[in-house]
MDTraj code that builds the backbone (N, CA, C; nanometers):
import mdtraj as md
import numpy as np

residues = "MET THR VAL GLU LEU SER PRO ASP ASP ALA THR ASP PRO GLY LEU SER PRO LEU ARG ASN PHE GLY ASN GLU VAL MET LEU GLU ARG THR ARG MET ASN MET SER ARG VAL GLU LEU GLY ARG ALA VAL ALA CYS GLY GLU SER LEU VAL ALA LYS ILE GLU ARG GLY ASP ARG VAL PRO GLN ARG GLU PHE ALA GLU GLY CYS ASP GLN VAL".split()
xyz = np.array([
    [-10.9173, 14.2971, -0.4182],
    [-10.9339, 14.2007, -0.3127],
    [-10.8104, 14.2023, -0.2241],
    [-10.8310, 14.2040, -0.0945],
    [-10.7185, 14.2004, -0.0020],
    [-10.7105, 14.0633, 0.0617],
    [-10.5913, 14.0226, 0.0912],
    [-10.5691, 13.8942, 0.1560],
    [-10.5064, 13.9221, 0.2915],
    [-10.5682, 13.8727, 0.3954],
    [-10.5143, 13.8915, 0.5285],
    [-10.4510, 13.7621, 0.5757],
    [-10.3534, 13.7733, 0.6619],
    [-10.2827, 13.6567, 0.7128],
    [-10.3689, 13.5790, 0.8103],
    [-10.3487, 13.4513, 0.8125],
    [-10.4145, 13.3693, 0.9137],
    [-10.3363, 13.3837, 1.0434],
    [-10.3951, 13.3502, 1.1564],
    [-10.3213, 13.3597, 1.2827],
    [-10.1927, 13.2775, 1.2825],
    [-10.1898, 13.1645, 1.2087],
    [-10.0675, 13.0846, 1.2021],
    [-9.9537, 13.1636, 1.1385],
    [-9.9831, 13.2384, 1.0309],
    [-9.8817, 13.3193, 0.9647],
    [-9.8322, 13.4305, 1.0560],
    [-9.9207, 13.4844, 1.1362],
    [-9.8876, 13.5986, 1.2200],
    [-9.7940, 13.5629, 1.3340],
    [-9.7830, 13.4357, 1.3674],
    [-9.6955, 13.3976, 1.4779],
    [-9.5623, 13.3422, 1.4285],
    [-9.5323, 13.3569, 1.3016],
    [-9.4070, 13.3088, 1.2437],
    [-9.2901, 13.3812, 1.3089],
    [-9.1999, 13.3092, 1.3760],
    [-9.0881, 13.3750, 1.4446],
    [-8.9885, 13.4399, 1.3494],
    [-8.9969, 13.4089, 1.2210],
    [-8.9047, 13.4673, 1.1243],
    [-8.9473, 13.6032, 1.0722],
    [-9.0607, 13.6531, 1.1174],
    [-9.1082, 13.7833, 1.0705],
    [-9.0225, 13.8959, 1.1263],
    [-9.0077, 14.0006, 1.0467],
    [-8.9355, 14.1182, 1.0951],
    [-9.0182, 14.1853, 1.2042],
    [-8.9545, 14.2653, 1.2900],
    [-9.0304, 14.3363, 1.3937],
    [-9.1403, 14.4252, 1.3340],
    [-9.1120, 14.4859, 1.2196],
    [-9.2111, 14.5722, 1.1556],
    [-9.3315, 14.4904, 1.1101],
    [-9.3064, 14.3785, 1.0473],
    [-9.4148, 14.2905, 1.0011],
    [-9.4882, 14.2299, 1.1199],
    [-9.4164, 14.1955, 1.2248],
    [-9.4788, 14.1403, 1.3447],
    [-9.5733, 14.2420, 1.4079],
    [-9.5296, 14.3675, 1.4161],
    [-9.6157, 14.4725, 1.4704],
    [-9.7433, 14.4839, 1.3874],
    [-9.7268, 14.4862, 1.2557],
    [-9.8427, 14.4955, 1.1672],
    [-9.9386, 14.3803, 1.1847],
    [-9.8848, 14.2613, 1.2016],
    [-9.9701, 14.1445, 1.2235],
    [-10.0459, 14.1553, 1.3550],
    [-9.9789, 14.2059, 1.4577],
    [-10.0462, 14.2234, 1.5868],
    [-10.1598, 14.3249, 1.5753],
    [-10.1367, 14.4325, 1.5005],
    [-10.2423, 14.5319, 1.4789],
    [-10.3604, 14.4659, 1.4081],
    [-10.3314, 14.3899, 1.3010],
    [-10.4367, 14.3249, 1.2245],
    [-10.5140, 14.2231, 1.3096],
    [-10.4428, 14.1442, 1.3879],
    [-10.5102, 14.0444, 1.4708],
    [-10.6014, 14.1087, 1.5746],
    [-10.5544, 14.2131, 1.6397],
    [-10.6377, 14.2814, 1.7409],
    [-10.7549, 14.3527, 1.6751],
    [-10.7308, 14.4169, 1.5601],
    [-10.8390, 14.4859, 1.4891],
    [-10.9467, 14.3852, 1.4500],
    [-10.9042, 14.2709, 1.3989],
    [-10.9983, 14.1663, 1.3589],
    [-11.0714, 14.1098, 1.4802],
    [-10.9985, 14.0879, 1.5883],
    [-11.0595, 14.0361, 1.7108],
    [-11.1688, 14.1294, 1.7620],
    [-11.1467, 14.2582, 1.7427],
    [-11.2434, 14.3578, 1.7889],
    [-11.3526, 14.3859, 1.6855],
    [-11.3503, 14.3102, 1.5754],
    [-11.4484, 14.3283, 1.4674],
    [-11.4476, 14.4709, 1.4123],
    [-11.3289, 14.5277, 1.4013],
    [-11.3139, 14.6630, 1.3462],
    [-11.2638, 14.6531, 1.2032],
    [-11.3119, 14.7424, 1.1194],
    [-11.2582, 14.7523, 0.9840],
    [-11.1340, 14.8418, 0.9884],
    [-11.0600, 14.8421, 0.8807],
    [-10.9453, 14.9322, 0.8720],
    [-10.9909, 15.0777, 0.8758],
    [-11.1046, 15.1043, 0.8166],
    [-11.1594, 15.2406, 0.8184],
    [-11.1879, 15.2834, 0.9624],
    [-11.2511, 15.1953, 1.0390],
    [-11.2849, 15.2273, 1.1784],
    [-11.1592, 15.2493, 1.2620],
    [-11.0593, 15.1634, 1.2450],
    [-10.9360, 15.1817, 1.3205],
    [-10.8681, 15.3111, 1.2787],
    [-10.8659, 15.3375, 1.1497],
    [-10.8061, 15.4620, 1.1010],
    [-10.8711, 15.5851, 1.1622],
    [-11.0017, 15.5834, 1.1686],
    [-11.0730, 15.6974, 1.2304],
    [-11.0371, 15.7102, 1.3783],
    [-11.0254, 15.5968, 1.4452],
    [-10.9966, 15.5977, 1.5890],
    [-10.8565, 15.6490, 1.6195],
    [-10.7633, 15.6291, 1.5277],
    [-10.6248, 15.6714, 1.5523],
    [-10.5826, 15.7857, 1.4607],
    [-10.6796, 15.8511, 1.3971],
    [-10.6583, 15.9704, 1.3145],
    [-10.5647, 15.9455, 1.1963],
    [-10.5957, 15.8413, 1.1192],
    [-10.5232, 15.8182, 0.9941],
    [-10.6178, 15.7507, 0.8959],
    [-10.5709, 15.7283, 0.7761],
    [-10.6552, 15.6696, 0.6731],
    [-10.6467, 15.5178, 0.6678],
    [-10.7454, 15.4600, 0.6013],
    [-10.7516, 15.3146, 0.5838],
    [-10.6271, 15.2623, 0.5137],
    [-10.5772, 15.3350, 0.4145],
    [-10.4612, 15.2859, 0.3395],
    [-10.3363, 15.2826, 0.4266],
    [-10.3215, 15.3763, 0.5193],
    [-10.2072, 15.3736, 0.6100],
    [-10.2175, 15.2540, 0.7043],
    [-10.3365, 15.2260, 0.7528],
    [-10.3553, 15.1080, 0.8388],
    [-10.3141, 14.9833, 0.7618],
    [-10.3571, 14.9717, 0.6368],
    [-10.3231, 14.8542, 0.5551],
    [-10.1723, 14.8431, 0.5352],
    [-10.1058, 14.9541, 0.5069],
    [-9.9608, 14.9521, 0.4858],
    [-9.8863, 14.9115, 0.6124],
    [-9.9325, 14.9593, 0.7257],
    [-9.8700, 14.9231, 0.8530],
    [-9.8938, 14.7747, 0.8812],
    [-10.0148, 14.7265, 0.8567],
    [-10.0444, 14.5856, 0.8801],
    [-9.9587, 14.4942, 0.7922],
    [-9.9279, 14.5374, 0.6702],
    [-9.8441, 14.4575, 0.5803],
    [-9.6961, 14.4716, 0.6105],
    [-9.6610, 14.5669, 0.6948],
    [-9.5209, 14.5912, 0.7250],
    [-9.4526, 14.6770, 0.6209],
    [-9.5315, 14.7498, 0.5420],
    [-9.4771, 14.8367, 0.4376],
    [-9.4415, 14.9760, 0.4882],
    [-9.4947, 15.0156, 0.6027],
    [-9.4687, 15.1487, 0.6584],
    [-9.4328, 15.1372, 0.8049],
    [-9.3439, 15.2231, 0.8470],
    [-9.3080, 15.2321, 0.9887],
    [-9.4140, 15.3194, 1.0562],
    [-9.4816, 15.2667, 1.1574],
    [-9.5851, 15.3461, 1.2241],
    [-9.5243, 15.4560, 1.3106],
    [-9.5913, 15.5672, 1.3140],
    [-9.5528, 15.6747, 1.4038],
    [-9.5903, 15.6343, 1.5458],
    [-9.5239, 15.6926, 1.6419],
    [-9.5536, 15.6639, 1.7827],
    [-9.7007, 15.6897, 1.8137],
    [-9.7566, 15.7971, 1.7571],
    [-9.8969, 15.8305, 1.7815],
    [-9.9906, 15.7190, 1.7344],
    [-9.9549, 15.6533, 1.6239],
    [-10.0359, 15.5421, 1.5755],
    [-10.0359, 15.4280, 1.6778],
    [-9.9169, 15.3905, 1.7229],
    [-9.9051, 15.2811, 1.8197],
    [-9.9765, 15.3159, 1.9497],
    [-9.9595, 15.4378, 1.9969],
    [-10.0276, 15.4787, 2.1203],
    [-10.1784, 15.4799, 2.1020],
    [-10.2251, 15.5249, 1.9839],
    [-10.3668, 15.5238, 1.9547],
    [-10.4234, 15.3831, 1.9530],
    [-10.3470, 15.2899, 1.8940],
    [-10.3911, 15.1499, 1.8923],
    [-10.3993, 15.0955, 2.0343],
    [-10.3041, 15.1310, 2.1185],
    [-10.3076, 15.0859, 2.2576],
    [-10.4330, 15.1370, 2.3273],
    [-10.4720, 15.2600, 2.2986],
    [-10.5912, 15.3166, 2.3617],
    [-10.7186, 15.2498, 2.3116],
    [-10.7219, 15.2192, 2.1821],
    [-10.8403, 15.1531, 2.1243],
    [-10.8532, 15.0151, 2.1847],
])
top = md.Topology()
chain = top.add_chain()
for i, resn in enumerate(residues, 1):
    res = top.add_residue(resn, chain, resSeq=i)
    for name in ("N", "CA", "C"):
        top.add_atom(name, md.element.get_by_symbol(name[0]), res)
traj = md.Trajectory(xyz[None], top)
């Protein structure tokens, strides 16, 4: 079972930039009704990498961020 942050948690000013980026990805993905699998396919990566980036566990590559901007 995965637990996603509520929008209130995502706007916490104490979050690191990496965690903040991940929260923004998760919020936009959710807003667009996309699954992690769908976003991963759209930006040429796997679901687990999307999850790690959303949690702030991995530094996203520039291509990931640019792909998210295009989506």
